N, C-alpha and C positions, 0 to 999 in steps of 0.2 A: 303873633302866637298862633299856633294851630287852634281850630275850633271845631268840636265835636257834638254829635246828637246821640243820646242814650234813648231807645224806645222800650219801655217795658211791658211784656206780655205777661200777666198775673197768672195764667191757668196752667193747670197741669193734670196729665191722666191720674197722678198719683202723687201725694206727698211722702217724701223719703224722710225716714224717721231723725236724720242727722241734720235736716235742712231748717235753716231760720231765715232763709229769704222770703220775701214777700209772694207767695205762690199759693194759689188755692184750686180746688178740686170743684168743678161744677159739672153737673150732668148735661146741662143744654147752655150753649153760648149763642147770643146774637152776634156772630162775628162782624157783619157789617156796622152794628150800632157800636159797638167796642171801638173798632178802627174809626169811625166818624168821630168819636171822642177824642182819641190821640190825634186826629188832624185839627180838630177844635182847638186843643191845647197847643199845638204846633203853631197854629195861627196866632193865638194870643200871644204866645212867647215871642215871635218874631216882630210882632208889632209894637212890644213894650221894651225890646233891647236897644240899647245905644248903637246905631249902626247895624250893619248887616254884615256880620263876619263870614269869610269863605268857609264853607262846609268841607274840612278835609276827611272827616271820619264818620260814619253813622255806624250803631252798635244795636242789634236788637237782642235784650237780654231777658231773663225771666226767673222762675216760671219756664214754659217751655215754647219759645217762639217757633219751634219746628211743627207745631200744631196748627199753625196759622197756614192760609192757603197762599199761594204764590202771587194771586190776585191781589189779597190783602197787604202783601209785602209791597207789591208794585204800587198801589194806592197811595202808601205812606210816602215811599221813596220819590215818587212824582209830585207830591204837595211840598216836601222838603227842597227839592230842586226848584219848584216855583217860586218858594218864599225867600230862598237865600241864594245867593251864588255858590257855585260848586267847584272845587278844586278839579283840575284835568283830570286827576288819577285817584278819586276818593277810594278810602279802604270801607268796605261795606261788609260788616262780620254779621253773622245770625247763628245763635246757639241752636245747637241740635241736640236730640237724644236718640239713640240707636232704635229706641222702641217706635218712635214716629216718624223715622227715615225709611223714604222709599225714592225709586230713582226718577219717577214722574214728579213728586213733589220737589226733589233736589233741583231737577232741570227747570221747573217754574220759578224757584229762588233766583238760578243762575240768570234766566232771560230777565227777570224783574231788575236785575242789577247787582245782586249780592255776588262778591267775588271771594269771601274768606267765610269759613264755617268753623265753628268751635263746638267739636263732638264731645259731649260728657260720658264718657266710658266708663270712668271712676273705678273700676277694677277689671282684672282679666282673668278671674276665675269664678265660677258659679255661685259657688258657696257664699263667698265675701258680696257678689252683686245681690244675692238674696237677703243677707244680712243688712245692707244699705238700703234695701228697699226699692233696688232698681227693677224697672219691668222687662228689659232685656237680659238675655244670656251672654256668653263669651263669644258663641258664634254669630249671634247678631250683631254684636258689637263690632267684630271684625268686618262682617259684610258691610255694615254702613260705613265704616272707615274706608274700605276699598271703594265703595259708591261715591264717598264724598270725595276722595284724591282723584278719581275719574272724572269728576264734575266741575270741580273748583280749583282756581288757581292756587288756592292757600287754605291750608287745613290747619288746625290747631287739636291736640288730644290733651283731654282733662283726666287726670287719675287723682285718686285720695290715697295716701299712704298714713302709716302709724294707726293701722285699723286693728280691730280687736284680734289678738292673738298673732299678730303679724311679726315674724321675725327678719332679721337682716337678710337672711340667706333667700327668704321668701320673697322680700322686697328687690333684692339684687336681680333674681331671676326674673320677675314681672317686669320691672323697669328695662333691663336689656330687652325683652321682647317688645314692649312698647317703642324703646328707640330704633328697632330693626325695621318697623312700619315705614321708617323715612319721613314722617311729618317735619314741616320746618319748626313748628312750635310746640311746646308742651307746658302745661300748667299742671304743676305737681304740688298738691295741697295737702297739707298735715290736716289730719282729721282733729278738729278741737270739737269739746262738748258745749254747744250753745244752750243757754239759759231757755227753758219753756219748751224744749224739744222732747220728744219720746227717749231720745238716747240720754237726754239729763236725767229723766226719771230712772232709768235703767240703771245708769250710772250711780246714782244715788244710793239705789238699794243694793249696789253690789252685783247686779246682774250681767252689766257690761264690765269688761275691763280691757283698757286701751294700754298700750306700751307706756311706760313710765318715762319719767324726763331723760333719763341716761340714754334709754333705747331710743327714744323718740330724736334725740339729738345725733345719735349714732345713724339713725335711717336718714336724716338730713345730710350728715356728710356722704353719706353711700350716694344719695341724691346729686349731690355737686359733683362728686368722683365721676360717676358714670355718664353725666350729661356732659361734662367737660371732654372727656375721651371721646364722645360721639360727636363732638363740634356743635353741641347743643347748650352752651354755657348759660348760667343764671345771668338775666340782665336786671331781674327783679327778685325780691325774696322767694316767691314762689313760681316765676314764670322763667322759661328756657327757650332759645331760639338759636336757628343758626344766624350768624351775624347780617343785619339787613332785613330779616324777618321778623322783628319785634311786632308787637301789637300797637299800631299806631294809635288807635282809639286810647289804650291803657296807659301809654306814655303822654298822653294829653293830662289824664288825671295825675299821674306821679310828678309830671313836670309843672303841676299847678296852672293849667291852662284853663280857658273857660269850656263850658259844656252846657248844653241844656238837657234836661232829664224829663221827658214825658211818659204818661201812664201810670197806673195805682202804685204808688210807694216810690216812684222814680225820684232821685237827688241830681240837684244840679248847682253849678256856680256859673252865675251870669252877671254881666253888667246890665242890671234892669234900670232905665230911666235915670242913668248917671250914677249909679251906685253899686258896687261888688255886692252881690246878693246871693245866699245860701236859700234855694228852694227844695221845698220837700213836698211831693204831692200826697194826698190821701191814700192808706194804705188799702182799706176796704174796697174791693172793686165797685160794688153798687153803689156804695157812698161817693167815691170819685166819679162815676159817672154821672150821678143826679147832680154833684155839685158842677161838674164841666157843663151840665145842660143849662145850669141856671147862671153861673159866672163867666162861662167861656174858659175857664181854666179848674183844675182840680188841685191847686196848690193848698195843702193846709197850711203850710208855713212859708214866708218870704221875709227871711231875717238879715239885715245888713251885716256883713262882715267888717269887723274894724281893722284897721291897719296891723294891729299888733296880732290879732286873732288869724289873719291872712298870712301873715309871716311865718307864725306857728305852724299852721297847716301845710305851709310851702314847705319848710323843712323837714316837717313829718313825712310827708309825701315823697321829697324830692330825695332823700337819705334812704330810701326803699331801692334805689336803683344802683347798679353798680358803677354806674358813670359817675355818681355823686352829684354836687351842688356846686356850681361856679358862685363863689362868694362874692364876687366883683359884681356879678350880675344881679345878685340877691340884694345885695346892699342898693344897689341903682334902683332896685324895684321897689323896695320897702324902706331905704332910709335908715336900716338897722344892719348889724352884723354880730353873729355870734361872739362872746365872750372869748378872747384868745387863752386866757388861764384855763378856761372850763374846757376848752378843746384840747388845750395842752395835757390836761389832766385825764381826760377820756382817751387820749392817744396813747398816754403812758400805760393805761390799763388795758390797751389792746382792742379799744373799741372804735376808734376813728384813726384816719390817715388823712393829714393836711399837706397837700402838695400842689405848689403855685396857685394858691386860691383855689385848689379845687378840693372839697371836703366829702370823703367818702366814709362809709361806714364798713367795717371788716367783717366778715362772716360772723363772727361771734358777736359783733355790734349789731348786725342786722337781726340777729336773734332775740337780741334784747332791745331793740329800738326803741320801744315806748319808753323805757328807762333812762335810755341814751339821751332821748329829747328831753325829758323832765330835767336831767341834769344839765343840760346844755342851756336850757331855757329860763331856769329859774334860779 
C-alpha cells in the first residue's frame, strides 16, 4: 500500500475566526529549532516502524507552511529521503496562503523538491475575505495563483462555500470564475461552525447567519453540477480534480493506508513495533517541542487500533470516495464484511449502491455519511 508523510507547521500570521485547526500566532519563531524538532520526530518514527515503507507522498500542512523558508523545507525533505526509500515520482505538496506567497519563495520550494501547491484562496471577493479573517484580498489571491501555476507542475485551489449571506447565484458566479483559472484540482469546503471558534460565539448570539440546510444542500448540488461540466468531478466529498490529478496524499488517508504525522498536533496511522497504531502529537507547539527534546518525539498518544476499529475507520474513510470500496479486498484485509441486509436497506433508501462487490455512497449518502456508517455497522 502507498505510504505518506504529513508534516505540520503550526504557525500562522493570524488566526481565522472559523478555523479549528492546530494553528498558532507567534511574534518570533526560531525556525531552525522547530525544524530540528520535526527532524528528530521523523527519525524516531522511522526507527520504530516495522520495516521502511517506500514514501510515495509528502504533505506540508498547517498552520501556514508557506511561512517556512525553502531551506527549511529542503532540510526536512532531505532527511525524509535519507531515512526511507523514496518513490521515483513522489508527490510533494505544500499548503500556501496568498498573503505569504512570493516568486522567490515559490522558486525556493520548487528547488527543494515541492512539486504541488495547495493555495488557500477561500473566497473571490474582498468583502467575504475580510469576514473570513483572511490577510489577502482578491487581487493578491489571483496574483498568487498565477505565480503558483507558473512555478509548479500541479496546483490546487481551495474555496469555502455556504458562507454568511451567500446565495446560489453568488456561488455559481464565483465557482465559474474559479474553474476558469484552469487548476487541475479544487478543494471546495462547506463552511461549518466549529466549537470553540469565534464564529461559534457569533453564531450562538445571532450575529452570524449561515445558509440553512436546504440552501447549503442546493449549494452542494451546484458545486457538483459546475465541476462536472468543467471536467473536474468530485472524487471525494469536498475534492474535485481532472481525472488523474487527484491528491495522491489524501487518497492514502481515504483508502486507509499508512502515514506518518509529525509536528505539533499531527496525526498518523502506523505499524509501530508490529502493531497498527494511531499517533497524535501534542498540540501546543512549545509543549510539543519540549517533549521532543526530552523523548525524541512529541506524541501525546500512541494507541493500538483494534481490528474492529480499523475496519470501521476504513469503511468510513473509503466511502467518502466516488470510487467506493472493494468489499472483497476489504474482507481479505479485515476478515469481516458489512451485513448484506443493511446494505440492501440503505440502497433502497438511496444512500448506497452495490455493484459487483464495489460499494459506493450516492451523493445523498455522502452528505449523510456518518449516519450511513452507523446504520451499516451497528
